[in-house]
C-alpha positions in Angstrom: 8.7 105.1 -8.4 10.3 101.9 -7.3 13.6 102.1 -5.5 16.5 99.7 -6.0 18.1 98.1 -3.0 20.9 100.7 -2.7 18.5 103.7 -2.9 16.2 102.1 -0.3 19.2 101.6 2.0 20.2 105.2 1.6 16.7 106.4 2.3 16.4 104.3 5.5 19.8 105.5 6.6 18.8 109.2 6.2 15.7 108.5 8.2 17.8 107.0 11.0 20.4 109.8 10.9 17.7 112.4 11.1 16.9 111.2 14.6 20.3 110.4 16.1 23.6 112.2 16.3 26.9 111.6 18.1 28.1 114.1 20.8 31.4 114.2 22.6 29.6 112.8 25.7 27.8 110.1 23.8 29.3 109.4 20.4 27.6 107.4 17.6 28.5 103.7 16.9 28.0 103.4 13.2 27.8 100.0 11.5 28.4 99.2 7.8 28.2 95.8 6.3 29.2 94.5 3.0 28.9 90.9 1.6 32.3 89.9 2.9 33.1 92.3 5.8 31.6 94.3 8.6 32.8 97.7 9.8 32.1 99.7 13.0 33.3 103.1 14.1 32.6 105.4 17.0 32.1 108.9 15.7 31.8 112.4 17.3 29.5 114.2 14.9 30.1 117.6 16.5 33.8 117.6 15.6 33.5 115.1 12.8 36.1 112.8 14.2 36.3 109.0 14.3 37.3 108.1 17.9 37.5 104.3 17.5 37.4 101.9 14.5 37.2 98.1 14.0 36.5 95.9 11.0 36.8 92.4 9.8 39.2 93.7 7.1 42.2 94.6 9.2 45.3 92.7 10.3 44.2 92.4 14.0 41.1 90.5 12.8 42.9 88.4 10.2 45.3 86.9 12.7 42.4 85.3 14.5 40.6 84.2 11.4 39.7 80.6 10.5 37.6 79.2 7.8 34.5 79.3 10.0 35.2 82.8 11.3 35.0 85.4 8.6 33.7 89.0 8.4 30.6 88.0 6.4 29.1 85.9 9.1 27.7 86.3 12.6 30.7 84.9 14.4 32.9 87.5 12.7 30.5 90.2 13.6 30.7 89.2 17.2 34.4 89.4 17.1 34.3 92.9 15.6 31.8 94.0 18.2 34.1 92.9 21.0 37.0 94.6 19.3 35.1 98.0 18.9 34.1 97.8 22.6 37.6 97.2 23.7 39.0 100.1 21.5 36.2 102.5 22.7 37.0 101.7 26.3 40.7 102.5 25.6 39.6 105.8 24.2 37.6 106.6 27.4 34.1 106.0 25.9 31.5 104.1 27.9 28.2 105.1 26.4 27.3 105.4 22.7 24.2 105.8 20.5 23.8 102.9 18.0 23.4 103.7 14.3 22.4 100.6 12.4 23.0 102.4 9.1 19.7 101.6 7.5 20.2 97.9 7.9 17.6 95.8 9.7 18.5 95.0 13.3 19.0 91.3 12.9 21.8 88.9 11.9 25.2 90.4 11.8 24.2 93.9 12.9 22.4 92.5 16.0 25.4 90.2 16.7 27.8 93.1 16.6 25.6 95.2 18.9 25.1 92.5 21.5 28.8 91.7 21.5 29.7 95.4 22.0 27.2 95.5 24.9 28.9 92.5 26.4 32.2 94.2 26.0 31.0 97.1 28.2 29.5 99.7 25.9 26.2 101.1 27.0 23.5 101.9 24.5 
């Protein structure tokens, strides 16, 4: 049976989530990307709470936006990565486990992860 793109993504994400989970000491940094935006959230899976959130679709991001800097490109993903690192630090989170969400680790996902590392998150 051939899977379509969405079914293949869900299958890969389930495989990733079977191996990783966020704890209060080391929450999960989950990434979701769409065609025009990228989203990141720090999640404590034990309590089911989102501890920090950043996306390219929020007013804090839109004030810094130019034509070359959108959520659907690498430059926008770097900005969201720096923003999630800053908000996680404010929430008292230093170490996380990275959840790429079934997406390949390259392009926007990789840019977000590297920017979050530069912002001080350890994973």
